[in-house]
Backbone as CSV, one residue per row, in Angstrom:
resi,resn,N_x,N_y,N_z,CA_x,CA_y,CA_z,C_x,C_y,C_z
1,UNK,-37.801,5.018,-17.487,-36.486,4.856,-18.457,-35.502,5.672,-18.516
2,UNK,-35.714,6.904,-18.376,-34.553,7.886,-18.469,-33.679,7.739,-16.863
3,UNK,-34.252,7.339,-16.185,-33.571,7.199,-14.495,-32.755,5.862,-14.816
4,UNK,-32.859,4.775,-15.373,-31.993,3.647,-15.666,-30.908,4.089,-16.616
5,UNK,-31.511,4.997,-17.643,-30.161,5.014,-18.898,-29.306,5.978,-18.389
6,UNK,-29.909,6.884,-17.295,-28.584,7.652,-16.256,-27.805,6.908,-15.341
7,UNK,-27.973,5.948,-14.740,-27.569,5.159,-13.668,-26.672,3.952,-14.533
8,UNK,-26.726,3.961,-15.650,-25.847,2.855,-16.509,-25.022,3.737,-17.028
9,UNK,-24.698,4.868,-17.375,-23.838,5.757,-17.617,-22.790,6.167,-16.681
10,UNK,-23.355,6.085,-15.383,-22.468,6.208,-14.214,-21.193,5.513,-14.127
11,UNK,-19.660,6.259,-14.024,-18.864,5.764,-14.228,-18.554,5.082,-12.543
12,UNK,-17.800,3.400,-12.958,-17.977,2.540,-11.878,-16.690,2.950,-11.229
13,UNK,-16.624,2.870,-9.388,-15.660,3.471,-8.568,-14.660,2.544,-8.738
14,UNK,-13.171,2.708,-8.722,-12.021,1.755,-8.162,-12.315,1.066,-6.987
15,UNK,-12.394,-0.110,-7.092,-12.356,-1.010,-5.936,-10.819,-1.910,-5.778
16,UNK,-10.776,-2.242,-4.857,-9.661,-3.160,-4.440,-10.338,-4.054,-3.350
17,UNK,-10.443,-5.449,-3.966,-10.933,-6.220,-2.892,-12.526,-5.986,-2.389
18,UNK,-12.823,-5.388,-3.603,-14.434,-4.979,-3.438,-14.611,-3.480,-2.265
19,UNK,-13.482,-3.006,-2.046,-13.672,-1.727,-1.047,-13.218,-1.070,-1.849
20,UNK,-13.963,0.580,-2.168,-14.206,1.391,-3.137,-13.033,2.209,-2.397
21,UNK,-11.961,2.253,-3.263,-10.580,3.294,-2.937,-10.704,4.592,-3.569
22,UNK,-11.329,4.900,-4.857,-11.353,6.199,-5.544,-12.044,7.131,-4.528
23,UNK,-12.771,7.212,-3.406,-13.438,7.986,-2.999,-13.032,8.641,-1.907
24,UNK,-11.416,8.393,-1.422,-10.942,8.691,-0.486,-10.879,10.532,-0.877
25,UNK,-10.696,11.598,0.350,-10.121,12.682,0.098,-8.833,12.737,0.784
26,UNK,-8.263,13.709,0.435,-6.644,13.864,0.391,-6.100,13.448,1.705
27,UNK,-7.110,13.448,3.207,-6.406,13.186,3.972,-6.637,11.406,3.988
28,UNK,-7.959,11.034,3.516,-7.949,9.444,3.462,-6.785,8.734,2.722
29,UNK,-6.582,9.701,1.626,-5.245,8.965,0.528,-3.812,8.944,1.415
30,UNK,-3.448,10.135,2.155,-2.496,10.270,2.794,-2.543,9.059,4.055
31,UNK,-3.267,9.033,4.775,-3.897,7.701,5.857,-3.688,6.665,5.070
32,UNK,-4.025,6.053,4.288,-4.219,4.762,4.057,-2.721,4.526,3.015
33,UNK,-2.464,5.217,2.373,-0.645,5.033,1.984,0.177,5.000,3.178
34,UNK,0.026,5.763,3.769,1.153,5.472,5.286,1.044,4.450,5.994
35,UNK,-0.537,3.962,5.954,-0.732,2.559,6.501,-0.236,1.506,5.879
36,UNK,-0.376,1.448,4.541,-0.158,0.688,3.745,1.512,0.587,3.648
37,UNK,2.133,1.850,3.898,3.751,1.431,4.108,4.314,0.929,5.005
38,UNK,3.401,1.212,6.503,4.018,0.767,7.823,3.488,-0.611,7.652
39,UNK,2.411,-1.167,7.160,2.160,-2.637,7.731,3.174,-3.222,6.664
40,UNK,3.416,-2.973,5.051,4.672,-3.697,4.564,5.852,-3.557,5.375
41,UNK,6.324,-2.577,5.897,7.422,-2.461,6.443,7.651,-3.457,7.871
42,UNK,6.638,-3.273,8.311,6.614,-4.481,9.843,6.365,-6.129,9.021
43,UNK,5.456,-6.119,7.934,5.556,-7.503,7.153,7.189,-8.085,6.876
44,UNK,7.675,-6.916,6.258,8.926,-7.522,5.524,10.056,-7.872,6.575
45,UNK,10.174,-6.984,7.635,10.986,-7.104,8.643,10.593,-8.209,9.360
46,UNK,9.380,-8.469,9.597,8.987,-9.872,10.249,9.241,-11.204,9.964
47,UNK,9.290,-11.286,8.714,9.741,-12.214,7.454,10.989,-11.964,7.461
48,UNK,11.694,-11.311,7.163,13.203,-11.245,7.333,13.882,-11.557,8.667
49,UNK,13.431,-11.444,9.908,13.956,-11.672,11.007,13.857,-13.273,11.576
50,UNK,12.689,-13.867,10.524,12.354,-15.453,10.853,13.491,-15.941,10.034
51,UNK,13.695,-15.220,8.742,15.063,-15.942,7.531,15.835,-15.995,8.213
52,UNK,16.343,-14.729,8.653,17.531,-14.850,9.326,18.112,-15.490,10.754
53,UNK,16.731,-15.873,11.310,16.762,-16.895,12.719,17.142,-18.280,11.934
54,UNK,16.573,-18.595,11.008,16.743,-19.789,10.430,18.098,-20.024,9.618
55,UNK,18.424,-19.208,8.773,19.551,-18.990,8.457,20.544,-19.119,9.894
56,UNK,20.631,-18.604,10.682,21.898,-18.492,11.833,21.892,-20.009,12.633
57,UNK,20.525,-20.487,12.432,20.502,-21.941,13.294,21.017,-22.845,12.675
58,UNK,20.559,-22.964,10.932,21.092,-23.960,10.191,22.387,-23.773,9.692
59,UNK,23.043,-22.562,9.586,24.139,-22.498,9.032,25.234,-21.978,10.095
60,UNK,24.951,-21.842,11.481,25.771,-21.522,12.620,26.416,-20.276,12.148
61,UNK,25.992,-19.420,11.413,26.458,-18.211,11.185,25.783,-17.072,11.901
62,UNK,26.659,-15.828,11.962,26.098,-14.574,12.737,25.739,-13.549,11.964
63,UNK,24.305,-13.687,11.530,24.182,-12.649,10.594,23.388,-11.494,11.771
64,UNK,23.446,-10.243,11.621,23.139,-9.399,12.392,21.355,-8.921,12.031
65,UNK,20.733,-8.942,13.286,19.516,-8.821,12.954,19.152,-7.556,12.508
66,UNK,19.659,-6.729,12.684,19.453,-5.217,11.999,19.367,-4.975,10.636
67,UNK,19.852,-6.079,10.052,19.836,-6.381,8.600,18.499,-6.162,8.033
68,UNK,17.611,-6.895,9.010,16.379,-7.304,8.610,15.489,-5.941,8.401
69,UNK,15.603,-4.933,9.292,15.050,-3.510,8.927,15.680,-2.746,8.441
70,UNK,17.118,-2.646,8.293,17.647,-1.489,7.746,17.591,-1.981,6.056
71,UNK,18.053,-3.099,5.758,18.283,-3.364,4.290,16.866,-4.197,3.631
72,UNK,16.083,-4.621,4.543,15.001,-5.173,3.924,13.768,-4.679,3.960
73,UNK,13.142,-4.225,5.500,12.023,-3.526,5.616,11.974,-1.999,5.599
74,UNK,12.923,-1.429,5.818,12.728,-0.055,5.331,12.592,0.300,3.616
75,UNK,13.497,-0.692,2.929,13.632,-0.292,1.264,11.976,-0.899,0.870
76,UNK,11.726,-1.719,1.594,10.312,-2.182,1.293,9.199,-1.455,1.806
77,UNK,9.098,-0.959,2.816,8.199,0.064,3.198,8.386,1.497,2.354
78,UNK,9.369,1.924,2.134,9.319,3.254,1.506,8.717,2.397,-0.126
79,UNK,8.935,1.549,-0.590,8.612,1.489,-2.135,7.156,1.206,-1.754
80,UNK,6.391,0.596,-1.072,4.946,0.558,-1.249,4.403,1.847,-0.649
81,UNK,5.240,2.798,0.222,4.465,3.988,0.765,4.396,4.869,-0.536
82,UNK,5.439,4.865,-1.321,5.718,5.569,-2.707,4.352,5.348,-3.631
83,UNK,4.716,4.011,-3.902,3.552,3.394,-4.699,1.885,3.412,-4.665
84,UNK,1.864,3.286,-3.019,0.175,3.754,-2.675,-0.100,5.075,-2.723
85,UNK,1.076,6.198,-2.519,0.685,7.578,-2.635,0.542,7.845,-3.852
86,UNK,1.307,7.201,-5.108,0.931,7.527,-6.371,0.141,6.964,-6.989
87,UNK,-0.782,5.722,-6.456,-1.691,5.052,-7.251,-2.919,6.208,-6.561
88,UNK,-3.068,5.975,-5.112,-4.350,6.556,-4.920,-4.219,8.272,-4.800
89,UNK,-3.005,8.917,-4.952,-3.049,10.403,-5.315,-3.484,10.683,-6.720
90,UNK,-3.241,9.845,-7.488,-3.593,10.181,-8.972,-5.149,9.600,-8.948
91,UNK,-5.718,8.905,-8.426,-7.279,8.517,-8.209,-7.678,10.116,-7.742
92,UNK,-7.325,10.209,-6.181,-7.669,11.587,-5.717,-7.830,12.865,-6.909
93,UNK,-6.621,12.895,-7.448,-6.570,13.999,-8.301,-7.557,14.120,-9.757
94,UNK,-7.855,12.865,-10.335,-8.557,12.592,-11.361,-10.004,12.890,-10.908
95,UNK,-10.230,12.365,-9.601,-11.922,12.720,-8.990,-11.515,14.327,-8.795
96,UNK,-10.748,15.014,-8.484,-11.039,16.322,-7.966,-11.374,17.013,-9.188
97,UNK,-10.469,16.851,-10.593,-10.358,17.373,-11.671,-11.844,16.875,-12.569
98,UNK,-12.442,15.722,-12.174,-13.535,15.398,-12.766,-14.675,16.278,-12.374
99,UNK,-14.969,16.587,-10.816,-15.613,17.139,-10.486,-15.723,18.870,-10.645
100,UNK,-14.480,19.422,-11.242,-13.983,20.818,-11.429,-14.647,21.054,-12.808
């Protein structure tokens, strides 16, 4: 009886799509945040290249493809990097303070 009472009082781990994200250390937090930033940079750059390609073909204009990474991919990647660092860093700090 005491064991089941203790198990029900445990705080649930924070999950994202069923993956526990609250159990990372400082290096895991940094690694996952940078990976999310890179992934979003490349995804935004790819999609913007496709949009520029279609716009250049349809409107017979000449939009430079460098716009795709300078003005779209880089800001999106940096925003996701900062948001991921803030979110995962907060979870890591809460866990460290809770154990102290």
